[in-house]
C-alpha positions in Angstrom: 7.6 4.4 4.4 5.0 3.1 7.0 6.1 0.6 9.1 3.1 -1.8 8.3 4.2 -1.9 4.3 4.4 -5.4 3.4 7.0 -5.8 0.1 6.5 -9.2 -2.0 10.3 -10.0 -3.5 10.0 -12.4 -6.5 13.0 -13.4 -7.5 14.5 -17.1 -9.0 18.3 -15.6 -8.7 19.6 -16.5 -4.9 22.0 -13.7 -5.2 20.0 -11.0 -6.1 17.1 -12.2 -4.0 20.1 -11.5 -0.8 20.5 -8.0 -2.8 16.9 -7.1 -2.9 17.0 -8.1 1.3 19.6 -6.3 1.8 18.6 -2.9 0.1 15.2 -3.2 1.6 15.3 -4.3 5.0 17.4 -1.5 6.7 14.4 0.9 5.5 11.9 -0.9 7.7 9.9 -3.1 5.1 8.1 -6.3 6.0 9.5 -8.6 3.5 8.3 -11.4 1.7 10.2 -13.7 -0.9 9.4 -16.1 -3.5 11.3 -17.8 -5.7 8.5 -18.6 -8.5 5.2 -17.8 -9.7 3.6 -20.1 -7.7 4.9 -19.2 -4.4 3.8 -15.8 -5.0 0.5 -17.0 -5.8 0.0 -18.6 -2.4 1.4 -15.5 -0.3 -0.5 -13.2 -2.1 -3.8 -15.4 -1.8 -2.8 -15.5 2.2 -2.8 -11.6 2.2 -2.4 -8.5 -0.3 1.7 -7.3 -0.1 1.5 -3.7 -0.7 4.0 -3.8 -3.5 5.6 -6.5 -5.9 9.1 -6.5 -6.9 8.7 -8.8 -10.0 11.3 -11.1 -12.1 11.0 -10.8 -15.7 12.5 -14.1 -16.4 11.8 -17.1 -13.9 10.9 -21.1 -14.3 7.6 -22.1 -15.5 5.4 -18.8 -15.7 7.2 -15.6 -16.2 6.9 -12.2 -14.0 5.1 -10.9 -17.2 3.0 -13.7 -17.1 2.2 -13.5 -13.4 1.6 -9.4 -13.9 -1.0 -9.8 -16.7 -3.0 -12.2 -14.5 -2.9 -10.2 -11.7 -4.2 -7.1 -13.7 -7.3 -9.4 -14.6 -7.8 -10.2 -11.0 -10.6 -8.0 -9.2 -8.5 -8.1 -5.7 -5.2 -8.1 -7.5 -5.7 -5.5 -10.1 -4.1 -2.5 -8.2 -1.4 -3.6 -6.7 1.8 -1.6 -7.6 4.3 -3.6 -9.6 8.0 -3.4 -10.2 9.2 -5.2 -12.7 13.1 -6.3 -12.7 14.9 -7.7 -15.4 18.3 -7.9 -17.7 15.9 -6.9 -20.7 16.8 -3.2 -21.3 15.9 -2.8 -24.8 12.8 -0.3 -25.3 10.8 -3.1 -26.9 11.2 -5.1 -24.2 10.3 -2.4 -21.2 7.3 -1.7 -23.7 6.4 -5.5 -23.0 6.5 -5.0 -19.4 4.7 -2.2 -19.0 2.1 -3.4 -21.2 1.5 -6.6 -18.9 0.6 -4.2 -16.3 4.2 -3.0 -14.3 4.1 0.6 -12.8 8.0 0.6 -12.9 10.8 -0.9 -14.7 14.4 -1.7 -13.1 17.0 -3.2 -15.5 19.9 -5.7 -13.7 22.5 -4.7 -12.2 20.9 -2.4 -10.3 21.4 0.3 -7.6 20.4 -0.4 -4.2 19.8 3.2 -3.5 17.9 3.8 -6.8 15.6 0.8 -6.1 14.6 2.1 -2.8 13.7 5.5 -4.2 11.7 3.7 -7.3 9.6 1.9 -3.9 9.0 4.8 -2.4 8.4 6.7 -5.7 5.6 4.0 -6.3 4.1 3.8 -3.3 3.8 7.8 -2.9 1.9 7.7 -6.3 -0.2 4.2 -6.0 -0.7 3.8 -2.2 0.0 7.0 -0.4 -1.4 5.5 2.7 2.1 3.8 3.0 4.4 6.8 2.2 7.3 7.6 4.4 6.4 11.7 4.4 3.9 13.5 6.4 0.1 13.6 4.3 -2.1 16.0 5.2 -5.8 17.2 4.3 -8.0 20.3 5.5 -6.7 20.7 9.2 -5.3 17.1 9.7 -2.0 15.9 9.2 -0.5 12.5 9.8 3.4 11.7 10.0 3.8 7.7 9.6 7.5 8.2 10.7 6.9 9.5 14.0 3.4 7.9 14.4 1.9 11.3 15.0 -1.5 12.8 14.0 -2.4 16.1 14.2 -5.5 19.0 14.1 -4.5 22.6 13.2 -0.9 21.6 14.4 -2.3 20.3 17.8 -1.5 16.7 18.6 -4.1 13.8 18.6 -4.2 11.2 21.4 -5.8 7.9 19.2 -5.0 4.0 19.6 -3.0 2.3 16.9 -6.3 1.3 14.9 -7.7 4.8 14.4 -4.4 6.1 13.4 -4.2 3.7 10.7 -7.3 4.3 9.7 -7.2 7.9 9.6 -4.0 7.8 8.0 -5.8 5.6 4.8 -8.6 8.3 5.0 -5.8 11.0 4.7 -4.4 9.1 1.7 -7.5 9.0 0.2 -9.6 12.3 1.3 -13.4 12.7 -0.7 -13.5 9.2 -1.7 -16.5 6.8 -0.2 -15.1 3.4 1.4 -17.6 0.8 2.2 -16.9 -1.1 5.4 -15.5 -3.9 3.8 -13.1 -1.8 1.6 -11.6 -0.4 4.8 -11.5 -3.8 6.6 -9.7 -4.6 3.5 -7.4 -1.6 3.5 -6.6 -0.7 7.4 -6.7 -4.5 9.0 -6.0 -6.8 6.0 -8.4 -8.3 3.0 -7.5 -11.8 4.8 -8.9 -10.2 8.5 -11.6 -12.2 10.3 -13.6 -9.3 11.7 -16.9 -8.4 11.8 -18.0 -5.4 9.3 -19.7 -3.3 12.3 -16.3 -3.3 14.2 -15.3 -0.3 11.7 -18.4 1.5 13.1 -16.8 1.2 16.3 -13.4 2.3 15.6 -14.5 5.0 13.3 -16.5 6.5 16.6 -13.3 6.6 18.4 -11.6 8.4 15.8 -14.3 11.0 15.6 -13.7 11.5 19.5 -10.3 11.8 19.4 -11.0 14.3 16.3 -13.0 16.0 18.3 -11.1 17.5 20.8 -9.7 20.0 18.2 -13.3 20.6 16.6 -12.5 18.4 13.5 -15.0 15.3 14.1 -17.1 16.5 11.3 -14.3 15.7 8.9 -14.8 12.0 8.8 -18.6 11.9 7.0 -21.3 8.9 7.2 -22.7 8.1 3.5 -25.4 6.6 3.9 -26.1 3.0 2.3 -22.0 3.7 1.3 -19.8 4.0 4.2 -17.6 6.9 5.3 -15.3 9.3 3.6 -12.9 11.9 4.5 -14.4 15.2 3.4 -14.8 18.8 4.1 -18.5 19.4 3.2 -21.6 18.0 4.1 -22.6 14.3 4.7 -25.1 12.6 3.4 
């Protein structure tokens, strides 16, 4: 798990919320908490979390209703969601998954299983937040050690360049606009000029260039940047 990974816990039972904190806090996650759907919406509006653990039954708007609405919003449709509920029937699970949940955990739950499910979902849906090293071509990024290497040789770069490389390595071959990179690397509520991305791309290429890997970060005209082996456009 990456040290900058934020989880939003949406649960109206204080005892369950405390258990979630007990299980997840030692793993280094940044935790935000909400006891109802409206508070959760307010927190999501302030900044997107990396994953949501969402209780099915809450006063007012249910977790299922909140999940459906998040999936219908362009900004939040890709948020990884784990549904947490006492409902264990197959039909209930199908309802939760159909509402947009990626995974489903029934109460009572094992803290170890919860952590394993969170890590597995992050690896699948948001690999840049996974704990394990990730790699592409000659590059390897190890989030737990905060190290990046090219052909096994340690790269010297700043924290922002590291986050930028980590995201690109997690999503190779895909083109990202400056705005998308700002959202994903700096946070979707960062008030930074888009051209700032260009500066950090140049710094990243300089760091990669010390080991001949700068050509992997490519400019795609009129679109943005990508990490790829093939020639840039």
